[in-house]
C-alpha positions as CSV (number, residue, x, y, z in Angstrom):
1,M,48.2,162.1,53.8
2,R,46.6,163.1,50.6
3,N,47.7,166.3,49.0
4,L,46.7,168.5,46.1
5,A,48.2,166.2,43.5
6,G,46.7,163.1,44.8
7,T,49.9,161.7,46.0
8,K,50.7,160.5,49.4
9,S,53.3,161.6,51.9
10,N,55.2,158.9,54.0
11,Y,55.1,160.9,57.2
12,K,52.2,162.8,58.8
13,I,53.6,166.1,60.3
14,K,52.6,166.2,63.9
15,F,51.9,169.3,66.1
16,I,55.2,169.0,67.9
17,D,56.9,169.0,64.4
18,L,55.0,172.0,63.3
19,F,55.6,174.0,66.5
20,F,59.5,173.6,66.3
21,L,59.5,174.0,62.5
22,S,57.6,177.2,63.1
23,F,59.8,178.4,65.9
24,G,62.8,177.7,63.9
25,G,61.4,179.7,61.2
26,Q,61.5,182.6,63.8
27,S,65.4,181.9,64.1
28,P,65.1,183.1,67.7
29,F,68.7,184.1,68.7
30,L,69.5,185.5,65.3
31,S,66.1,187.3,65.3
32,I,67.3,189.1,68.4
33,L,70.7,189.9,66.9
34,T,69.1,191.3,63.7
35,Y,65.5,192.5,63.9
36,G,65.9,192.9,67.8
37,V,69.0,194.9,67.6
38,S,67.5,197.1,64.7
39,A,64.5,197.7,66.9
40,F,66.8,198.5,69.8
41,L,68.9,201.0,67.7
42,L,65.8,202.6,66.2
43,A,63.7,202.9,69.5
44,G,66.3,202.6,72.3
45,S,64.7,201.4,75.4
46,F,61.4,201.1,73.8
47,G,62.6,198.3,71.6
48,A,61.2,195.6,73.9
49,I,57.8,197.1,73.8
50,A,58.0,197.4,70.1
51,I,58.6,193.7,70.0
52,I,55.4,193.1,72.2
53,L,53.3,195.4,69.9
54,G,54.7,193.7,66.9
55,T,53.8,190.2,68.5
56,L,50.1,191.5,69.2
57,L,50.0,192.8,65.7
58,V,51.1,189.4,64.1
59,A,48.7,187.6,66.7
60,I,45.7,189.3,65.1
61,D,46.9,187.8,61.7
62,G,47.4,184.5,63.5
63,L,43.8,184.6,64.7
64,V,42.8,185.0,61.1
65,V,45.0,182.3,59.8
66,T,43.7,180.0,62.6
67,S,40.1,180.5,61.4
68,L,40.9,179.9,57.8
69,A,43.2,176.8,58.5
70,K,40.3,175.3,60.3
71,R,38.3,175.5,57.0
72,F,41.0,174.7,54.4
73,A,43.3,171.6,54.9
74,E,45.1,171.6,51.6
75,T,48.6,172.3,50.9
76,G,49.2,176.0,49.8
77,G,48.2,178.3,52.6
78,Y,47.3,181.7,51.6
79,Y,47.0,180.8,47.9
80,I,44.3,178.3,48.8
81,Y,42.6,180.7,51.3
82,A,42.2,183.4,48.8
83,M,41.4,181.0,45.9
84,R,38.6,179.3,47.8
85,S,37.3,182.4,49.4
86,L,37.6,185.2,46.9
87,S,38.7,184.1,43.4
88,K,41.4,182.2,41.6
89,G,42.8,185.5,40.4
90,F,43.0,187.0,44.0
91,G,44.5,183.5,45.0
92,F,47.2,183.8,42.5
93,I,48.2,187.2,43.7
94,A,48.2,186.0,47.3
95,G,50.4,183.1,46.4
96,W,52.6,185.3,44.3
97,L,53.2,187.8,47.1
98,Y,53.7,184.9,49.5
99,I,56.4,183.4,47.5
100,L,58.2,186.8,47.4
101,F,57.8,187.0,51.3
102,S,58.9,183.5,52.1
103,V,62.0,183.7,49.8
104,L,63.2,187.2,50.9
105,Y,62.4,186.5,54.5
106,G,64.5,183.4,54.4
107,V,67.3,185.2,52.4
108,A,67.2,188.0,55.1
109,Y,68.3,185.3,57.7
110,V,71.1,184.1,55.5
111,L,72.3,187.8,55.3
112,G,71.8,188.3,58.9
113,S,73.9,185.2,59.7
114,S,76.6,186.3,57.2
115,Y,76.6,189.8,59.1
116,I,77.1,188.1,62.6
117,L,79.7,185.8,61.3
118,F,81.7,188.7,59.8
119,Q,81.3,191.0,62.8
120,T,82.2,188.4,65.4
121,F,84.5,186.1,63.5
122,S,85.5,188.2,60.5
123,F,84.2,185.6,58.1
124,N,84.0,186.7,54.4
125,Y,80.5,187.6,53.5
126,I,80.2,185.1,50.8
127,L,81.7,182.2,52.8
128,G,79.4,183.0,55.6
129,S,76.3,183.0,53.5
130,M,77.3,179.7,51.9
131,I,77.9,178.1,55.3
132,V,74.3,178.9,56.1
133,F,72.6,178.3,52.8
134,I,74.1,175.1,51.6
135,P,73.2,172.9,54.6
136,A,69.7,174.5,54.5
137,A,69.3,173.5,50.9
138,I,70.6,170.1,51.6
139,F,68.2,169.4,54.3
140,A,65.2,170.6,52.2
141,I,66.2,168.4,49.3
142,L,66.6,165.4,51.7
143,G,63.0,165.6,52.6
144,I,60.7,166.6,55.5
145,R,61.7,163.9,58.2
146,P,65.4,164.9,58.3
147,T,64.3,168.5,58.3
148,L,61.9,168.0,61.1
149,K,64.5,166.1,63.3
150,Y,67.0,168.9,62.8
151,A,64.6,171.7,63.6
152,I,63.4,170.0,66.8
153,A,66.9,169.3,68.3
154,A,68.3,172.7,67.4
155,A,65.3,174.6,68.5
156,I,65.2,173.0,72.0
157,I,68.9,174.0,72.5
158,E,68.1,177.6,71.4
159,V,65.2,177.9,74.0
160,G,67.4,176.8,76.9
161,A,70.1,179.3,76.0
162,L,67.7,182.3,75.5
163,V,66.0,181.7,78.8
164,S,69.5,181.6,80.4
165,I,70.4,185.0,78.7
166,V,67.2,186.7,80.1
167,L,67.8,185.4,83.7
168,F,71.6,186.2,83.7
169,F,71.1,189.9,82.5
170,L,68.4,190.4,84.9
171,Y,70.7,189.1,87.7
172,L,73.5,191.3,86.7
173,T,71.0,194.4,87.4
174,N,70.0,193.0,90.7
175,F,66.6,192.5,89.2
176,N,66.2,196.4,88.8
177,F,63.6,197.0,86.1
178,Y,63.2,200.2,83.9
179,L,60.1,201.6,82.3
180,P,60.3,201.7,78.6
181,K,59.2,205.0,76.9
182,P,59.0,206.1,73.2
183,T,61.4,209.0,73.8
184,G,62.0,211.2,70.6
185,L,59.8,208.8,68.4
186,D,57.1,210.0,66.1
187,I,54.2,207.8,65.1
188,Y,55.9,207.0,61.7
189,K,59.2,206.0,63.4
190,I,57.1,203.9,66.0
191,A,55.2,202.2,63.0
192,L,58.4,201.3,61.3
193,V,60.1,200.0,64.5
194,V,57.0,197.9,65.2
195,L,57.1,196.7,61.6
196,I,60.6,195.5,61.9
197,A,60.1,194.0,65.3
198,S,57.1,192.2,64.1
199,S,59.5,190.1,62.0
200,I,60.5,188.0,65.0
201,P,57.1,186.3,65.5
202,I,56.2,186.4,61.7
203,G,58.5,183.3,61.4
204,Y,55.4,181.3,62.3
205,D,54.2,181.8,58.7
206,S,56.5,178.9,57.5
207,V,53.9,176.3,58.5
208,T,50.9,177.9,56.9
209,P,51.2,176.0,53.5
210,M,51.8,172.6,55.2
211,G,48.1,171.5,55.6
212,G,48.2,168.9,53.0
213,E,51.2,167.0,54.7
214,S,50.0,167.5,58.4
215,E,48.1,165.2,60.7
216,R,44.7,166.7,61.5
217,P,45.7,170.0,59.7
218,R,42.6,171.9,60.7
219,I,43.7,171.5,64.4
220,T,47.5,171.2,64.4
221,I,48.3,174.2,62.0
222,S,46.0,176.4,64.1
223,K,47.5,175.3,67.4
224,A,51.1,175.7,66.0
225,V,50.4,179.3,64.6
226,L,49.0,180.9,67.8
227,S,51.5,179.1,70.3
228,V,54.7,179.9,68.2
229,I,53.6,183.6,67.7
230,L,53.0,184.2,71.5
231,F,55.9,182.0,72.7
232,G,58.6,183.3,70.2
233,G,57.4,187.0,70.4
234,I,57.4,187.1,74.3
235,L,60.7,185.3,74.6
236,A,62.4,187.7,72.1
237,A,60.9,190.8,73.9
238,F,62.2,189.5,77.3
239,N,65.7,189.0,75.9
240,I,65.8,192.5,74.4
241,Y,64.3,193.9,77.6
242,S,66.9,192.1,79.9
243,I,69.8,193.2,77.6
244,S,68.4,196.9,77.5
245,D,68.0,196.8,81.2
246,Y,71.5,195.9,81.8
247,I,72.7,198.7,79.3
248,I,70.6,201.3,81.1
249,Y,71.6,200.1,84.5
250,S,75.3,200.2,83.6
251,N,74.8,203.7,81.8
252,L,76.1,202.5,78.5
253,P,75.5,204.4,75.2
254,I,72.4,202.8,73.6
255,Q,73.3,203.8,70.1
256,T,77.1,202.6,70.2
257,T,76.8,199.6,72.4
258,S,77.1,196.2,70.7
259,I,74.8,193.4,72.2
260,I,77.1,190.9,70.9
261,D,80.1,192.5,72.6
262,I,78.1,192.6,75.9
263,I,77.1,188.8,75.5
264,A,80.8,187.8,74.7
265,E,82.1,189.9,77.4
266,K,79.8,188.4,80.1
267,F,79.9,184.8,79.0
268,G,83.4,184.8,77.5
269,I,84.4,181.7,75.4
270,I,81.0,180.1,75.9
271,A,79.2,182.9,74.4
272,V,81.7,183.2,71.4
273,L,81.0,179.4,70.7
274,Y,77.3,180.0,71.2
275,I,77.2,183.0,68.8
276,L,79.0,180.9,66.3
277,F,76.5,178.1,66.8
278,A,73.4,180.5,66.8
279,A,74.4,182.5,63.8
280,I,74.8,179.2,61.7
281,N,72.1,177.2,63.2
282,D,69.5,180.0,63.2
283,G,70.2,180.9,59.6
284,I,69.9,177.2,58.6
285,L,66.7,176.7,60.5
286,A,64.9,179.8,59.2
287,T,66.1,179.4,55.6
288,L,65.1,175.7,55.7
289,S,61.8,176.5,57.1
290,F,61.0,179.0,54.4
291,I,62.4,177.0,51.5
292,V,59.9,174.4,52.7
293,S,57.0,176.9,52.8
294,A,57.9,178.6,49.4
295,S,58.1,175.2,47.7
296,R,54.8,173.9,49.0
297,T,53.0,177.3,47.8
298,L,54.7,176.7,44.3
299,F,53.6,173.2,44.4
300,A,50.0,174.2,45.2
301,M,50.0,176.9,42.4
302,A,51.2,174.4,39.9
303,S,48.6,171.8,41.1
304,Y,45.9,174.3,40.1
305,K,47.7,175.3,36.8
306,S,48.9,178.7,38.0
307,F,52.3,177.6,37.3
308,P,53.8,174.7,34.9
309,S,53.0,171.3,35.7
310,Y,56.7,170.5,36.3
311,F,56.4,171.8,39.9
312,R,53.6,169.2,40.6
313,E,56.0,166.3,41.0
314,F,55.7,164.9,44.5
315,K,57.8,162.0,46.0
316,P,56.6,160.4,49.2
317,T,59.9,160.7,51.1
318,K,61.0,164.1,49.8
319,G,57.9,166.1,48.9
320,P,57.6,168.5,45.8
321,I,61.0,167.8,44.6
322,N,61.1,169.8,41.6
323,A,59.6,172.9,43.5
324,I,62.2,172.6,46.2
325,L,65.0,172.5,43.8
326,F,63.7,175.6,41.9
327,T,63.2,177.4,45.3
328,C,66.8,176.6,46.3
329,I,67.9,178.0,42.9
330,V,66.0,181.2,43.5
331,Y,67.4,181.6,46.9
332,F,70.8,181.4,45.7
333,F,70.2,183.9,43.0
334,V,68.6,186.4,45.4
335,L,71.3,185.8,47.9
336,I,74.1,186.5,45.6
337,T,72.4,189.5,43.8
338,S,71.6,191.2,47.2
339,L,75.3,190.8,48.4
340,Y,76.5,192.2,45.0
341,L,74.1,195.1,45.1
342,F,74.5,196.2,48.7
343,Q,78.0,195.0,49.5
344,D,77.4,195.1,53.3
345,P,75.3,192.1,54.4
346,F,73.5,194.1,57.2
347,D,72.3,196.8,54.7
348,A,71.3,194.1,52.3
349,F,69.5,192.4,55.3
350,L,67.5,195.6,56.1
351,H,66.4,196.2,52.5
352,I,65.4,192.6,52.0
353,A,63.8,192.4,55.2
354,I,61.6,195.3,54.8
355,I,60.4,194.1,51.3
356,S,59.5,190.8,52.8
357,L,57.5,192.4,55.6
358,I,55.6,194.7,53.2
359,S,54.9,191.4,51.2
360,Y,53.8,189.8,54.4
361,Y,51.2,192.4,55.2
362,F,49.7,192.6,51.8
363,V,49.3,188.8,51.9
364,H,47.5,189.0,55.1
365,L,45.2,191.6,53.6
366,F,44.0,188.8,51.3
367,A,43.7,186.6,54.2
368,N,41.7,189.0,56.0
369,F,39.4,189.7,53.2
370,S,39.0,185.9,52.7
371,L,37.7,185.5,56.3
372,M,35.4,188.5,56.0
373,K,33.9,187.0,52.8
374,I,33.3,183.7,54.5
375,S,31.8,185.4,57.6
376,L,29.4,187.5,55.4
377,S,28.0,184.3,54.0
378,K,26.5,183.2,57.3
379,L,26.9,186.5,59.3
380,K,24.6,185.6,62.2
381,K,26.5,182.6,63.1
382,R,30.0,184.1,62.5
383,V,29.9,187.6,64.0
384,P,33.0,187.2,66.0
385,E,34.9,186.2,62.9
386,F,33.5,189.0,60.9
387,I,34.6,191.6,63.5
388,L,38.1,189.9,63.8
389,S,38.5,190.2,59.9
390,I,37.4,194.0,60.0
391,V,39.9,194.7,62.9
392,A,42.6,192.6,61.0
393,I,41.9,194.6,57.9
394,L,42.1,198.0,59.5
395,V,45.2,197.2,61.6
396,T,47.1,195.8,58.6
397,I,46.2,198.9,56.4
398,A,47.2,201.2,59.5
399,E,50.6,199.5,59.8
400,L,51.3,199.6,56.0
401,A,50.2,203.3,55.8
402,F,52.4,204.4,58.6
403,S,55.4,202.3,58.0
404,I,55.7,202.4,54.2
405,P,56.8,206.2,54.1
406,S,59.6,205.4,56.4
407,A,60.8,202.5,54.2
408,P,63.8,202.8,51.7
409,L,62.5,203.7,48.2
410,S,64.4,200.9,46.5
411,S,62.4,198.3,48.7
412,I,59.2,199.8,47.8
413,V,60.2,199.9,44.0
414,I,61.2,196.3,44.2
415,F,57.9,195.3,45.8
416,I,55.8,197.3,43.3
417,V,57.7,195.6,40.3
418,W,57.2,192.3,41.8
419,G,53.5,193.0,42.0
420,I,53.3,194.3,38.5
421,I,55.0,191.2,37.1
422,G,52.5,189.1,38.9
423,V,49.4,191.0,37.6
424,L,50.9,190.8,34.1
425,Y,51.5,187.1,34.4
426,L,48.0,186.6,35.6
427,L,46.5,188.6,32.7
428,F,48.6,186.5,30.2
429,K,47.3,183.3,31.9
430,L,43.7,184.5,31.6
431,K,44.1,185.1,28.0
432,V,45.6,181.8,27.4
C-alpha cells in the first residue's frame, strides 16, 4: 500500500488486525487495575458509571475520527486531518501534541505494569519496567506483522479472562446488583474521575495514524475505532461494576480494599499466574501499540518536512524504521526520568497519565475543528457532521475546563512547556 513517502508496505493491515491492535492499545486488564482502580478509589461505587461516561465521551471523539478517516487515508492521523483541513501550522501542533499523548500514554502503561508487578510479586521497579518495555521495543523494531500476530493472540486470551471475571464476581453475589450513586462527589471531582476513566477506551487511538498501511483505510480505520471504543469501554465498566458489586455485597471497605487481593483470594494460584501474565502482556501490548502510532506520526510529519528527513526512511517489512528507533529511545528516556523523579511507579503513572489525557483532548479539539471546517464548506449536505463537530467541541472544552483544576500542577506545567516548545519550533521552521 502506498504511503506518504511513496514506498510500499509488504502487508496490508486488515480490520481484524486493527481491531486487536487497537484493543491491545487499551491494555484491558491492566487498565482495570490502574485507571479502573483509580476511578474506583476516587468515586467508590460510582466508578463503573464513570467508565461508561468516559466511554461515551470518547465515543463522541470516535465519531469525529470516523468522519475524518473516511476522507483522509494517509499515514499520520491527526497531523494529516488538521493539516489538510485547517493549515500546516495547526497540523504541526496537532501532531506535536499527539506525539506527547502517544508517548506518555504508552509509558503510563509500562509504569502501571511495574506497579502491579511490585505490588503482587515485589519486583524491583526498574526491572519490572524493563520486562515490559524491552519486548515491546523489540516487536516494534521487528515490524508490523510480528506485532499484529502477537496483538491478536494476546488480546483474545484477555477477552476470555475478563468475561470470566465479570461472571464469577456476579455469581459470588448471587447476581444481586447495586445502584451506583455519586455520593460525596462535586462536579469537578466527577469530571476528573471521568477523565481518568476515559483513559481505558482511549487506547483505540493507537490505530488512527495507520491509514497509509491499512487495507481500505477509509472503511477499516473507521470500523476499528468505534467498535473498540464501545467494546473495550463497556467490558471494562462491567469488570469494575462486578468487582464493586462484590465489595459492596460483602461489606468490604472501598478505600482500603485491594482489587488485586480479591482476585487472588478468589482464584488462587490461577489468579496469581494470570496477574503476572496480564501485567506483562498488557504493558507490552499497550506500549507496542503506541510506539507504532507515535512512530507513524513522526514519519508523516517528516514526510511533509515538519521534522528532519531522517525519519522518512521506510522499509517494506519493518515500516518507518528510523522513526521507530527514535520513538523507542524517547520512550526509554521518559520512562527512566519519570521513575527517577517520582520514585513510586503509581505516582509516576498518575502524573504521566494525566498529562497524556490532557494532550489527547487538545488533539481532539483540532480534530473537532477540522471536521467543523470541512462541514462548513458544504453545510447543506453536511449538517449532521457540523452538529457532531459542535457537540464534540463543547464536550471536550467542558471536560478540560472541569478536570484541569483538579489535575496536579506539575502535570499542567509539563503540558504547557511542551506546547510552548512546539510553538517556538514551529515559528523557527516558518522563518527558515
